[in-house]
C-alpha positions, 0 to 999 in steps of 0.5 A: 297727311300726318297732323305735322305736315297740314297748315296750321290752325287758327280758331277764332272767336266772335265777342271781343276779336270780331266783336269789339264791346266793353270800351266806353264811348261808340264803335263803329258800324258796318253795313254789308250788303248780306244782312242773313235772316235773323242777324238784326236780333242780334245787334251787336254783328254790325261792330263786325269790319266786313274788312275781317273775311279778307284778311283771315282768308289771307292768312297762310291757315284753316279757318275754324270757328271756335266760339260760344256762337259755334252754328251760328258763326256761319249763318251770321258771321261769315256772311257779314264778311265773306268767310266759307261756311267754316268746321265748327269746334263742339264744346265738350258738356261740362266736368268735374276736370273743366271746373278743376281746370276754371280753380285753376286759372284755365280757360273752359275751352283751352284743354278742347282746344287741344285736342281739336288740333291734335299736334298740328300748329296752332293759333287759339285767337280769343279775349281771354286767353292768359299765360295758364291756357300759355302754359298749359299749352305748351305743356301738353300739344306736341306740335307749334301754337300760339296763343294770341290776346286780343283787346275785348275794346278794341277786336282785333287791330292791324297789330293783330293781323301782323302779329299772326302772319309773323308767327305763321311765317315761321311755322311755314317754315317748319310745316309743309305747304 
């Protein structure tokens, strides 16, 4: 199967999209039936709405962790929101190219995610995406891409899921099921 015939990928960041931060006032907290070992060391995990798991798995795409949590996302977050173990993007060591990209405003994740996706359509959900990233992806990625910025103070909301679903419906018209 070629890259263009596969389901779209959804690259998911944790801090911001799933764990909101930075707003004044208190955040709602959620208890889950499963509290993974080590979760008490991460008190912000209680900010993750367990409904995110259902909503994310309902999307017509392949979910991939794109976070500095890396394998900890599968150990501490996936069980809290009833997600299966997901693939994890492994970030390369910083390079001189990364320094140049950063000076130009390109996010340090951008090149790696485009490489990971190959030519597959993808969504990148993060709270740090800029127009510089969108421009770079549109120039360097041959497949469809949606770079969806989430407000870190609120995390993923209904409006975000609506936008992701709408984009995936459009991508399905181009990509074989």
